[in-house]
MMTF fields as JSON, N, C-alpha, C and O atoms, coordinates in Angstrom:
{
  "mmtfVersion": "1.0.0",
  "mmtfProducer": "UNKNOWN",
  "numBonds": 379,
  "numAtoms": 380,
  "numGroups": 95,
  "numChains": 1,
  "numModels": 1,
  "chainsPerModel": [1],
  "groupsPerChain": [95],
  "chainIdList": ["A"],
  "bondAtomList": [4, 2, 8, 6, 12, 10, 16, 14, 20, 18, 24, 22, 28, 26, 32, 30, 36, 34, 40, 38, 44, 42, 48, 46, 52, 50, 56, 54, 60, 58, 64, 62, 68, 66, 72, 70, 76, 74, 80, 78, 84, 82, 88, 86, 92, 90, 96, 94, 100, 98, 104, 102, 108, 106, 112, 110, 116, 114, 120, 118, 124, 122, 128, 126, 132, 130, 136, 134, 140, 138, 144, 142, 148, 146, 152, 150, 156, 154, 160, 158, 164, 162, 168, 166, 172, 170, 176, 174, 180, 178, 184, 182, 188, 186, 192, 190, 196, 194, 200, 198, 204, 202, 208, 206, 212, 210, 216, 214, 220, 218, 224, 222, 228, 226, 232, 230, 236, 234, 240, 238, 244, 242, 248, 246, 252, 250, 256, 254, 260, 258, 264, 262, 268, 266, 272, 270, 276, 274, 280, 278, 284, 282, 288, 286, 292, 290, 296, 294, 300, 298, 304, 302, 308, 306, 312, 310, 316, 314, 320, 318, 324, 322, 328, 326, 332, 330, 336, 334, 340, 338, 344, 342, 348, 346, 352, 350, 356, 354, 360, 358, 364, 362, 368, 366, 372, 370, 376, 374],
  "bondOrderList": [1, 1, 1, 1, 1, 1, 1, 1, 1, 1, 1, 1, 1, 1, 1, 1, 1, 1, 1, 1, 1, 1, 1, 1, 1, 1, 1, 1, 1, 1, 1, 1, 1, 1, 1, 1, 1, 1, 1, 1, 1, 1, 1, 1, 1, 1, 1, 1, 1, 1, 1, 1, 1, 1, 1, 1, 1, 1, 1, 1, 1, 1, 1, 1, 1, 1, 1, 1, 1, 1, 1, 1, 1, 1, 1, 1, 1, 1, 1, 1, 1, 1, 1, 1, 1, 1, 1, 1, 1, 1, 1, 1, 1, 1],
  "groupList": [{"groupName": "MET", "atomNameList": ["N", "CA", "C", "O"], "elementList": ["N", "C", "C", "O"], "formalChargeList": [0, 0, 0, 0], "bondAtomList": [1, 0, 2, 1, 3, 2], "bondOrderList": [1, 1, 2], "singleLetterCode": "M", "chemCompType": "L-PEPTIDE LINKING"}, {"groupName": "THR", "atomNameList": ["N", "CA", "C", "O"], "elementList": ["N", "C", "C", "O"], "formalChargeList": [0, 0, 0, 0], "bondAtomList": [1, 0, 2, 1, 3, 2], "bondOrderList": [1, 1, 2], "singleLetterCode": "T", "chemCompType": "L-PEPTIDE LINKING"}, {"groupName": "HIS", "atomNameList": ["N", "CA", "C", "O"], "elementList": ["N", "C", "C", "O"], "formalChargeList": [0, 0, 0, 0], "bondAtomList": [1, 0, 2, 1, 3, 2], "bondOrderList": [1, 1, 2], "singleLetterCode": "H", "chemCompType": "L-PEPTIDE LINKING"}, {"groupName": "ALA", "atomNameList": ["N", "CA", "C", "O"], "elementList": ["N", "C", "C", "O"], "formalChargeList": [0, 0, 0, 0], "bondAtomList": [1, 0, 2, 1, 3, 2], "bondOrderList": [1, 1, 2], "singleLetterCode": "A", "chemCompType": "L-PEPTIDE LINKING"}, {"groupName": "LEU", "atomNameList": ["N", "CA", "C", "O"], "elementList": ["N", "C", "C", "O"], "formalChargeList": [0, 0, 0, 0], "bondAtomList": [1, 0, 2, 1, 3, 2], "bondOrderList": [1, 1, 2], "singleLetterCode": "L", "chemCompType": "L-PEPTIDE LINKING"}, {"groupName": "VAL", "atomNameList": ["N", "CA", "C", "O"], "elementList": ["N", "C", "C", "O"], "formalChargeList": [0, 0, 0, 0], "bondAtomList": [1, 0, 2, 1, 3, 2], "bondOrderList": [1, 1, 2], "singleLetterCode": "V", "chemCompType": "L-PEPTIDE LINKING"}, {"groupName": "SER", "atomNameList": ["N", "CA", "C", "O"], "elementList": ["N", "C", "C", "O"], "formalChargeList": [0, 0, 0, 0], "bondAtomList": [1, 0, 2, 1, 3, 2], "bondOrderList": [1, 1, 2], "singleLetterCode": "S", "chemCompType": "L-PEPTIDE LINKING"}, {"groupName": "PRO", "atomNameList": ["N", "CA", "C", "O"], "elementList": ["N", "C", "C", "O"], "formalChargeList": [0, 0, 0, 0], "bondAtomList": [1, 0, 2, 1, 3, 2], "bondOrderList": [1, 1, 2], "singleLetterCode": "P", "chemCompType": "L-PEPTIDE LINKING"}, {"groupName": "ASP", "atomNameList": ["N", "CA", "C", "O"], "elementList": ["N", "C", "C", "O"], "formalChargeList": [0, 0, 0, 0], "bondAtomList": [1, 0, 2, 1, 3, 2], "bondOrderList": [1, 1, 2], "singleLetterCode": "D", "chemCompType": "L-PEPTIDE LINKING"}, {"groupName": "LYS", "atomNameList": ["N", "CA", "C", "O"], "elementList": ["N", "C", "C", "O"], "formalChargeList": [0, 0, 0, 0], "bondAtomList": [1, 0, 2, 1, 3, 2], "bondOrderList": [1, 1, 2], "singleLetterCode": "K", "chemCompType": "L-PEPTIDE LINKING"}, {"groupName": "ILE", "atomNameList": ["N", "CA", "C", "O"], "elementList": ["N", "C", "C", "O"], "formalChargeList": [0, 0, 0, 0], "bondAtomList": [1, 0, 2, 1, 3, 2], "bondOrderList": [1, 1, 2], "singleLetterCode": "I", "chemCompType": "L-PEPTIDE LINKING"}, {"groupName": "ARG", "atomNameList": ["N", "CA", "C", "O"], "elementList": ["N", "C", "C", "O"], "formalChargeList": [0, 0, 0, 0], "bondAtomList": [1, 0, 2, 1, 3, 2], "bondOrderList": [1, 1, 2], "singleLetterCode": "R", "chemCompType": "L-PEPTIDE LINKING"}, {"groupName": "ASN", "atomNameList": ["N", "CA", "C", "O"], "elementList": ["N", "C", "C", "O"], "formalChargeList": [0, 0, 0, 0], "bondAtomList": [1, 0, 2, 1, 3, 2], "bondOrderList": [1, 1, 2], "singleLetterCode": "N", "chemCompType": "L-PEPTIDE LINKING"}, {"groupName": "GLY", "atomNameList": ["N", "CA", "C", "O"], "elementList": ["N", "C", "C", "O"], "formalChargeList": [0, 0, 0, 0], "bondAtomList": [1, 0, 2, 1, 3, 2], "bondOrderList": [1, 1, 2], "singleLetterCode": "G", "chemCompType": "PEPTIDE LINKING"}, {"groupName": "TRP", "atomNameList": ["N", "CA", "C", "O"], "elementList": ["N", "C", "C", "O"], "formalChargeList": [0, 0, 0, 0], "bondAtomList": [1, 0, 2, 1, 3, 2], "bondOrderList": [1, 1, 2], "singleLetterCode": "W", "chemCompType": "L-PEPTIDE LINKING"}, {"groupName": "TYR", "atomNameList": ["N", "CA", "C", "O"], "elementList": ["N", "C", "C", "O"], "formalChargeList": [0, 0, 0, 0], "bondAtomList": [1, 0, 2, 1, 3, 2], "bondOrderList": [1, 1, 2], "singleLetterCode": "Y", "chemCompType": "L-PEPTIDE LINKING"}, {"groupName": "GLN", "atomNameList": ["N", "CA", "C", "O"], "elementList": ["N", "C", "C", "O"], "formalChargeList": [0, 0, 0, 0], "bondAtomList": [1, 0, 2, 1, 3, 2], "bondOrderList": [1, 1, 2], "singleLetterCode": "Q", "chemCompType": "L-PEPTIDE LINKING"}, {"groupName": "GLU", "atomNameList": ["N", "CA", "C", "O"], "elementList": ["N", "C", "C", "O"], "formalChargeList": [0, 0, 0, 0], "bondAtomList": [1, 0, 2, 1, 3, 2], "bondOrderList": [1, 1, 2], "singleLetterCode": "E", "chemCompType": "L-PEPTIDE LINKING"}, {"groupName": "CYS", "atomNameList": ["N", "CA", "C", "O"], "elementList": ["N", "C", "C", "O"], "formalChargeList": [0, 0, 0, 0], "bondAtomList": [1, 0, 2, 1, 3, 2], "bondOrderList": [1, 1, 2], "singleLetterCode": "C", "chemCompType": "L-PEPTIDE LINKING"}, {"groupName": "PHE", "atomNameList": ["N", "CA", "C", "O"], "elementList": ["N", "C", "C", "O"], "formalChargeList": [0, 0, 0, 0], "bondAtomList": [1, 0, 2, 1, 3, 2], "bondOrderList": [1, 1, 2], "singleLetterCode": "F", "chemCompType": "L-PEPTIDE LINKING"}],
  "groupTypeList": [0, 1, 2, 3, 4, 3, 5, 6, 4, 3, 7, 8, 9, 10, 11, 5, 12, 5, 4, 6, 7, 13, 14, 10, 8, 1, 6, 6, 15, 13, 11, 9, 13, 9, 3, 13, 16, 10, 9, 4, 1, 6, 5, 8, 9, 4, 16, 2, 7, 3, 13, 11, 5, 13, 9, 7, 17, 8, 10, 3, 3, 3, 18, 4, 19, 4, 3, 8, 6, 8, 9, 3, 13, 19, 10, 1, 13, 16, 12, 4, 5, 10, 8, 13, 13, 0, 1, 9, 9, 0, 10, 15, 4, 17, 17],
  "groupIdList": [1, 2, 3, 4, 5, 6, 7, 8, 9, 10, 11, 12, 13, 14, 15, 16, 17, 18, 19, 20, 21, 22, 23, 24, 25, 26, 27, 28, 29, 30, 31, 32, 33, 34, 35, 36, 37, 38, 39, 40, 41, 42, 43, 44, 45, 46, 47, 48, 49, 50, 51, 52, 53, 54, 55, 56, 57, 58, 59, 60, 61, 62, 63, 64, 65, 66, 67, 68, 69, 70, 71, 72, 73, 74, 75, 76, 77, 78, 79, 80, 81, 82, 83, 84, 85, 86, 87, 88, 89, 90, 91, 92, 93, 94, 95],
  "secStructList": [7, 2, 2, 2, 2, 2, 2, 2, 2, 4, 4, 4, 6, 7, 7, 7, 7, 3, 3, 3, 3, 7, 7, 5, 7, 7, 6, 6, 6, 6, 7, 1, 1, 1, 6, 6, 7, 7, 7, 7, 7, 2, 2, 2, 2, 2, 6, 1, 6, 6, 1, 1, 7, 5, 7, 2, 2, 2, 2, 2, 2, 2, 2, 2, 2, 2, 2, 7, 2, 2, 2, 2, 6, 6, 7, 7, 1, 7, 3, 3, 3, 3, 1, 6, 6, 2, 2, 2, 2, 2, 2, 6, 7, 7, 7],
  "xCoordList": [-13.809, -13.034, -11.846, -11.521, -11.202, -10.07, -10.488, -9.81, -11.605, -12.088, -12.433, -12.06, -13.134, -13.548, -12.343, -12.307, -11.363, -10.169, -9.373, -8.842, -9.288, -8.553, -9.165, -8.446, -10.485, -11.165, -11.03, -10.757, -11.219, -11.16, -9.773, -9.644, -8.741, -7.383, -6.656, -5.551, -7.259, -6.629, -6.241, -5.167, -7.071, -6.669, -5.364, -4.678, -5.03, -3.79, -2.64, -1.587, -2.849, -1.835, -1.456, -0.316, -2.44, -2.237, -2.94, -4.133, -2.18, -2.738, -3.043, -2.286, -4.148, -4.558, -4.811, -5.636, -4.102, -4.284, -4.245, -3.791, -4.716, -4.699, -4.067, -4.239, -3.335, -2.763, -3.545, -3.789, -3.932, -4.64, -3.795, -3.904, -2.957, -2.103, -2.874, -3.825, -2.446, -2.984, -2.138, -1.716, -1.898, -1.128, 0.334, 0.971, 0.87, 2.265, 2.943, 2.541, 3.964, 4.697, 5.678, 6.698, 5.366, 6.232, 6.902, 7.459, 6.852, 7.352, 8.844, 9.293, 9.623, 11.062, 11.48, 12.668, 10.53, 10.851, 11.454, 10.846, 12.638, 13.309, 13.954, 14.467, 13.94, 14.556, 15.799, 15.871, 16.773, 17.961, 17.806, 17.398, 18.12, 18.01, 16.606, 15.757, 16.38, 15.107, 14.142, 13.026, 14.539, 13.676, 12.386, 12.408, 11.28, 9.979, 9.45, 8.362, 10.221, 9.795, 8.766, 8.937, 7.701, 6.666, 7.15, 7.761, 6.878, 7.237, 6.086, 5.021, 6.293, 5.26, 5.309, 6.383, 4.131, 4.043, 3.803, 3.535, 3.9, 3.623, 2.155, 1.831, 1.261, -0.162, -0.352, -1.142, 0.372, 0.303, 0.683, 0.017, 1.729, 2.222, 1.29, 1.13, 0.678, -0.219, -1.524, -2.226, -1.853, -3.059, -2.937, -3.935, -1.719, -1.445, -1.026, -0.106, -1.679, -1.227, 0.245, 0.904, 0.765, 2.173, 3.096, 4.304, 2.537, 3.325, 4.079, 4.951, 3.754, 4.418, 3.571, 2.661, 3.879, 3.265, 4.043, 5.245, 3.37, 4.013, 5.036, 5.051, 5.9, 6.938, 6.744, 6.153, 7.228, 7.126, 7.711, 7.237, 8.734, 9.364, 8.4, 8.533, 7.429, 6.429, 5.577, 5.257, 5.217, 4.415, 5.265, 4.808, 6.496, 7.393, 7.616, 7.656, 7.759, 7.973, 6.773, 6.944, 5.578, 4.376, 4.302, 3.926, 4.66, 4.678, 5.666, 5.358, 6.84, 7.851, 7.395, 7.628, 6.748, 6.249, 5.225, 5.318, 4.256, 3.218, 3.777, 3.243, 4.83, 5.419, 6.281, 6.596, 6.663, 7.511, 6.634, 6.021, 6.579, 5.688, 5.951, 5.017, 7.199, 7.51, 6.849, 6.455, 6.727, 6.166, 4.68, 3.96, 4.224, 2.853, 2.07, 1.055, 2.522, 1.908, 0.478, -0.227, 0.044, -1.313, -2.227, -3.348, -1.749, -2.524, -3.051, -2.276, -4.381, -4.992, -6.384, -7.054, -6.805, -8.123, -8.215, -9.306, -7.073, -7.057, -6.791, -6.162, -7.291, -7.018, -6.12, -6.558, -4.875, -3.925, -3.896, -3.401, -4.43, -4.472, -3.167, -2.836, -2.436, -1.138, -1.242, -0.882, -1.737, -1.995, -1.556, -2.013, -0.688, -0.205, -1.295, -1.14, -2.397, -3.508, -4.501, -5.42, -4.331, -5.178, -6.663, -7.487, -7.031, -8.454, -9.036, -10.213, -8.253, -8.741, -8.95, -9.922, -8.042, -8.161, -9.416, -10.076, -9.746, -10.897, -12.205, -13.164, -12.245, -13.44, -13.751, -14.919, -12.716, -12.879, -12.897, -13.002, -12.797, -12.825, -14.249, -15.223, -14.34, -15.65, -15.965, -15.069, -17.229, -17.63, -17.846, -18.189],
  "yCoordList": [11.796, 12.988, 13.015, 14.063, 11.863, 11.8, 12.217, 13.01, 11.678, 11.993, 13.475, 14.126, 13.997, 15.399, 16.331, 17.305, 16.035, 16.875, 16.767, 17.765, 15.564, 15.383, 16.228, 16.855, 16.244, 17.03, 18.53, 19.32, 18.906, 20.324, 20.93, 22.091, 20.149, 20.683, 20.452, 20.959, 19.699, 19.404, 20.657, 20.673, 21.709, 22.912, 23.537, 24.24, 23.276, 23.796, 22.802, 22.979, 21.747, 20.712, 19.968, 19.537, 19.827, 19.081, 17.744, 17.677, 16.68, 15.334, 14.879, 15.172, 14.166, 13.685, 12.186, 11.732, 11.434, 9.99, 9.578, 10.339, 8.387, 7.87, 6.485, 5.716, 6.176, 4.85, 4.15, 4.721, 2.909, 2.106, 0.871, -0.14, 0.951, -0.192, -1.299, -1.051, -2.506, -3.667, -3.934, -3.014, -5.215, -5.627, -5.304, -5.919, -4.337, -3.927, -4.207, -3.672, -5.041, -5.386, -4.272, -4.108, -3.524, -2.434, -2.761, -1.873, -4.024, -4.384, -4.123, -3.847, -4.202, -3.964, -2.621, -2.298, -1.841, -0.565, 0.387, 0.675, 0.869, 1.815, 1.182, 1.893, -0.141, -0.828, -1.563, -2.029, -1.658, -2.439, -3.803, -3.891, -4.845, -6.187, -6.748, -6.181, -7.863, -8.58, -8.279, -8.798, -7.454, -7.16, -6.498, -5.515, -7.033, -6.469, -6.845, -6.42, -7.648, -8.029, -9.165, -10.111, -9.057, -10.079, -11.253, -11.063, -12.455, -13.661, -13.993, -14.415, -13.805, -14.114, -15.6, -16.182, -16.2, -17.62, -17.827, -16.875, -19.072, -19.381, -19.106, -18.757, -19.259, -18.964, -17.471, -17.086, -16.643, -15.191, -14.867, -14.069, -15.472, -15.203, -15.761, -15.16, -16.902, -17.535, -16.761, -16.972, -15.881, -15.068, -14.078, -13.526, -13.858, -12.89, -13.618, -14.434, -13.345, -13.95, -13.639, -14.417, -12.529, -12.19, -13.097, -13.109, -13.864, -14.816, -14.227, -14.88, -13.014, -12.388, -11.239, -10.761, -10.81, -9.629, -8.414, -8.507, -7.287, -6.093, -5.494, -5.766, -4.661, -3.955, -2.455, -2.054, -1.628, -0.184, 0.267, 1.23, -0.435, -0.088, -0.242, 0.462, -1.155, -1.335, -0.077, 0.329, 0.53, 1.748, 2.918, 3.738, 2.985, 4.059, 4.021, 5.067, 2.83, 2.696, 3.222, 3.865, 2.955, 3.462, 4.982, 5.645, 5.534, 6.999, 7.626, 8.624, 7.045, 7.582, 7.482, 8.398, 6.382, 6.227, 7.313, 7.968, 7.503, 8.505, 9.927, 10.798, 10.163, 11.497, 11.812, 12.976, 10.791, 10.976, 11.339, 10.467, 12.614, 13.086, 12.427, 12.223, 12.087, 11.46, 10.092, 9.706, 9.371, 8.024, 7.978, 7.093, 8.919, 8.857, 10.138, 10.389, 10.927, 12.219, 12.173, 13.182, 11.022, 10.888, 10.147, 9.778, 9.932, 9.207, 10.217, 10.903, 10.302, 11.174, 10.651, 10.043, 10.893, 10.459, 8.973, 8.405, 8.336, 6.885, 6.463, 7.18, 5.277, 4.627, 3.442, 2.477, 3.505, 2.426, 1.523, 1.91, 0.323, -0.643, -1.431, -2.078, -1.368, -2.03, -3.064, -2.803, -4.238, -5.255, -6.656, -7.647, -6.742, -8.054, -8.914, -10.131, -8.302, -9.039, -9.617, -10.334, -9.318, -9.918, -9.618, -10.519, -8.379, -8.078, -8.785, -9.146, -8.989, -9.739, -11.204, -11.824, -11.745, -13.148, -13.351, -14.385, -12.374, -12.502, -12.626, -13.229, -12.066, -12.141, -13.588, -13.958, -14.411, -15.765, -16.841, -18.026, -16.457, -17.435, -17.963, -17.215, -19.241, -19.833, -19.637, -19.605, -19.509, -19.346, -20.695, -20.77],
  "zCoordList": [-1.442, -1.243, -2.213, -2.77, -2.413, -3.342, -4.737, -5.391, -5.185, -6.531, -6.653, -7.63, -5.674, -5.712, -5.713, -6.465, -4.877, -4.839, -6.134, -6.622, -6.691, -7.948, -9.06, -9.837, -9.133, -10.165, -9.875, -10.778, -8.631, -8.26, -8.441, -8.83, -8.16, -8.19, -9.512, -9.707, -10.413, -11.704, -12.49, -13.092, -12.511, -13.261, -12.759, -13.502, -11.497, -10.917, -11.043, -10.429, -11.849, -12.083, -10.801, -10.627, -9.908, -8.663, -8.801, -9.097, -8.581, -8.628, -7.202, -6.276, -7.029, -5.71, -5.803, -6.596, -4.993, -4.925, -3.466, -2.612, -3.183, -1.819, -1.827, -2.773, -0.761, -0.577, 0.529, 1.593, 0.262, 1.26, 1.559, 0.866, 2.586, 2.897, 3.597, 4.34, 3.345, 4.048, 5.276, 5.976, 5.523, 6.693, 6.443, 5.589, 7.187, 7.078, 8.412, 9.445, 8.383, 9.601, 9.933, 9.265, 10.952, 11.391, 12.725, 13.371, 13.141, 14.469, 14.631, 15.743, 13.562, 13.706, 13.132, 13.119, 12.662, 12.034, 13.051, 14.082, 12.76, 13.639, 14.856, 15.72, 14.94, 16.074, 15.601, 14.463, 16.491, 16.191, 16.842, 18.0, 16.131, 16.677, 16.538, 15.849, 17.199, 17.076, 18.217, 18.221, 19.185, 20.329, 19.876, 19.135, 20.318, 20.002, 18.633, 18.246, 17.891, 16.554, 16.641, 17.409, 15.846, 15.817, 14.981, 13.93, 15.445, 14.695, 13.762, 14.212, 12.464, 11.478, 11.145, 10.991, 11.038, 10.729, 9.244, 8.51, 8.806, 7.399, 7.075, 5.94, 8.059, 7.854, 7.583, 6.722, 8.318, 8.088, 6.651, 5.991, 6.178, 4.827, 3.759, 2.697, 4.035, 3.059, 2.872, 1.883, 3.792, 3.65, 2.503, 2.041, 2.049, 0.987, -0.283, -0.238, -1.424, -2.67, -2.97, -3.66, -2.471, -2.676, -1.873, -2.105, -0.92, -0.144, 1.025, 1.598, 1.382, 2.527, 3.051, 2.374, 4.25, 4.853, 4.345, 4.095, 4.194, 3.672, 4.613, 5.813, 4.022, 4.768, 4.548, 3.545, 5.46, 5.263, 3.915, 3.312, 3.461, 2.186, 1.012, 0.01, 1.122, 0.07, -0.087, -1.204, 1.029, 0.996, 0.508, -0.288, 0.989, 0.559, -0.952, -1.599, -1.513, -2.96, -3.747, -4.783, -3.265, -3.938, -3.851, -4.818, -2.695, -2.54, -3.515, -4.167, -3.609, -4.517, -5.964, -6.752, -6.319, -7.683, -8.005, -9.043, -7.125, -7.375, -7.381, -8.068, -6.636, -6.58, -7.803, -8.053, -8.562, -9.744, -10.94, -11.555, -11.261, -12.332, -13.669, -14.444, -13.961, -15.246, -15.39, -16.491, -14.305, -14.359, -14.002, -14.462, -13.19, -12.688, -12.951, -12.301, -13.874, -14.122, -14.641, -14.601, -15.123, -15.66, -14.684, -15.036, -13.464, -12.454, -11.44, -10.773, -11.329, -10.323, -9.98, -10.815, -8.752, -8.299, -8.015, -8.023, -7.763, -7.597, -6.157, -5.379, -5.831, -4.556, -4.866, -5.491, -4.437, -4.671, -3.444, -2.385, -3.599, -2.501, -2.523, -3.516, -1.423, -1.325, -0.213, 0.935, -0.574, 0.444, 0.021, 0.59, -0.957, -1.39, -1.997, -2.091, -2.411, -3.018, -2.027, -2.422, -0.744, 0.295, 0.1, 0.256, -0.238, -0.405, -1.619, -1.608, -2.65, -3.824, -3.466, -3.897, -2.683, -2.262, -1.422, -1.531, -0.589, 0.301, -0.49, -0.008, -1.684, -2.521, -2.887, -3.009, -3.062, -3.574, -2.488, -2.807, -1.223, -0.142, 0.059, -0.021, 0.314, 0.605, 2.085, 2.929, 2.372, 3.771, 4.413, 5.592]
}
């Protein structure tokens, strides 16, 4: 659908992209203090080549980048995976 919309809407100068977030820790988002916050372990962080679990700010930064025509004006029809490299790491894991 992303590809089809990107091609269909290109004549109108509309770019279409999709964000595919991985594990994003939202347990403390919008909360004050530590109540309800999930305790992430070192194992949780090691699952990601980036060495940490994602934050809502990681997704927001990608949205802002794609929305900035000066920096991303030639990007359309793409799926931006924002998962700290976790899906790439999974390819190389032994069973």
